[in-house]
N, C-alpha and C positions, 0 to 999 in steps of 0.2 A: 654288732661288730663282726665283720667277716662271716656273716650268716648265723651268728649266735645271738640270741636274745639274752643279753648279759644280766638283766635284772631277774628274769625268770630262772636263769641258770644259777645265779647266786642264791636265790631263795631255795632252790632244790638242794644245793649243797648244804646250806645252813640247816635245812630240815633233817638231812641225813646226819649231820654232825650232832644234832640234838639227841638223836636216838642212842648215841654212845654215852651220853651224860658226862662229857669231859669236865675236868676240874678247871681248865683254862682253855681259852681260844686265842691263838696268836695270828694276827693279820700281817703278812710279811711284805706289804707294800704294793704299789700300783693299785691303789684303792679307788682311784678315779682316773679316767683316761686323759683329761686335760686339767686336773686339779680343780674341778668345779665345786663350789660350796654346796650346791643342790645335791650333788652325788654323795658328799660326806654326810649331809643331813639324812639322806635316805639310808646310807650305811649305818649311821648311828642308831636310827630308829629300829632297823631290822635286828641289829646285834643286841641292843638293849632289851628287846622283846624276848630274847633267848634266856635272859637272866644267868648267863655264863660269864664269869669274870674274864674280860677280854683286853688285849693289849695290841698295839699297832706300831708299825714302822713305816716311814715314807719310802716310796720308790721313785724312780726317775720320772714317772708321769705325774707325781703328786705335787702339792703345794704344802710344804711343812707348816707354814704359818697358819694357813686356813685349817689344816688338820688339828693343830694344837688348840685352836679356839672352838672347834666343833666336836671333835672326837673325844668326848668325855661325858660321863654320866654316872648312874648308880653302878653300872657294870663295866663300862668302857673307860679305860684308864690310860694316860700317857706315860705311866711308869715304865722305866727301862731296866730296872733291877728288881726281879720278881722272885719271891720265894715259892718253891713248889715242893712242899714237904721238906725232905733233907736236901733237895736240889736247889741250886740257884740258876735262874735264867737271866742272861744278859742280852739285851736288845741293842744292837749297834746301828747307828744312823749312817748309811753310806750315800746319802743324797749329795749330789754334786750340782752346784749352781751352774747353769749354762753348759751342760755337757755337749760334746761335739755330736755324739750319736746316741747316748743313753747310758754311758759308762758310769761307774760309781767310784767313790773315794772316801777313805777314812781320814779326817783331818787330825791335826796334832792333838786337839782336845779329846777326840774320841779315842785315839790310841792311848793317851795318858789315862783316860777313865777306865779303859779296858785293863790296862796294866795294874792300876790301883785296885780295881774290883777283884781281879784274880789274886792279888796279894792278900786281900782281905778275906777271900773265900777259899783259903788253902785247904780247909778240912771238909769241904762240901763238894759233891759232884756238880759240875757246871755244864750247862748247855748254852750255846751261843746262837742267837737268831740274827740274821742280817738280810737285807734285800738282795744285794748283788752277790753273785756266786764267787766263791773264793777258791774253787777248784774247777778245772776245765769241764765243760759240758759235752765236748766232742762235736759241737755244731759250729762251723767256722765263723759265721756272722755273729753268733751269740757270744762266742769267746772273744770277740773284739769289743764287747760292751760289758765286760765283767768288772770286778773291782780292781782298778788300775794299780793300786799299791798294796795288793794282797801279800806281797813279800814282807812288808812291815807288819801286817797282821800276824803272819805265821812266825815271825821272829819273836813276837810276844808270847803267842799261844804255846809254842814248842817247849817253853820252860815251865809249863804248868800242867802236870799230868792229871790234875783234877778235871780238866776239860775233856768231857766224854763224847761230845758230838757238836757239830755245827750244822745248821740247816738254813735254807734261804728260799726266797721267792724268785721273781725276775725271769727264771728260765722257762716257766710254763711246761715243765718237763719232769718226769719221774726218772731219777738216776741217783747213783751213789758212787762216791770215790773216797778211799781212805788215804789221808795224807798225814805223815808223821804219827801214824797209829791212831788217828782220830777219824771216825766215820763221818762223812759229810753227805748231806742229802738235799736234792732238789725236789720240788713238789709240783704237782699239776696246778694249773690255774682253775679258778671257778668259772672261767669262760673259755676263751680260745686256747688251743694247745700248740706247742712247737713240735714239728715232726722229729722224732728221734733219729739219730744218725744212721740206724740200721733199718729204717722203715720208709715206705713211700705211701702216700695217700692212695686209696682205691676209690675211684669215682663212684659215688652213689652207695658206698658201703662204709658205714661208720665202724671204725676199729676201736679197740679198747683204749689205746693211747690217745684217741681223739676226744674221749669223754672227759667232762670236767671232774674235778675231784679234790681231795684234801689228804693230808698226811696225819696219821695218828701216832702218838708216842705214848708208851707205857713205861714210866720211870720207877725204878726200884731204889730203895734207900741206900743200898750198897754200891750204887753207881752203874748197875746194869740197866739196860733198857731194851725194849723191842719197838720196832716201828713198821708200819705198813701203810700203803696207799689205798684209799677207798675211791672207787669211781662211781659216777652218778649217771646212769643211762636215761637222763630226764627227757631226751629227745626221742626215745623209742616209742 
């Protein structure tokens, strides 16, 4: 895809992930380009082989029904309410049927579930994962395909100080924005990347932001956390 061998790139990222021995692996959507069953089967087999408990979200390129039937196993789970020590991780489904361009939406059921879970987890630090970005990325075309009703999301979240961070896929871009005191993070893709707003590609010269990667979180029981992006120069 666009000059990147996506299977080789994903395997290189997954190998790098395993070196950190993470407690959990979160797959934040767009796990197949056209929602193909064979892609999900390939993904399932590769992730299961890591023996890392893993969870997933659908993105705008995905087929949620196929995913639900295929992406499960001894280590791969469809759970969306995940315990991480003292933390709780909530995975929100922003998939929109028949979007115009690739935008996302949280339906009434998802918003109600989020509100109910946050009421239930009043005494635990909470992280929220979602496919579509809920804060601007600073890239004009990308910010036209964000989560269209993000204001409703923030109306719920702003009343819950136990929410410590929100992170998302979709953007193929490393960046961070703080909204309402909550740090929000985009992450690189395991394949192609989006050009950051302050960068331009240099012909024939691979730059750091063009490398595939993933984001690591280290969570502390008191609600503190650290996060960093790891890049994979697999094409070097």
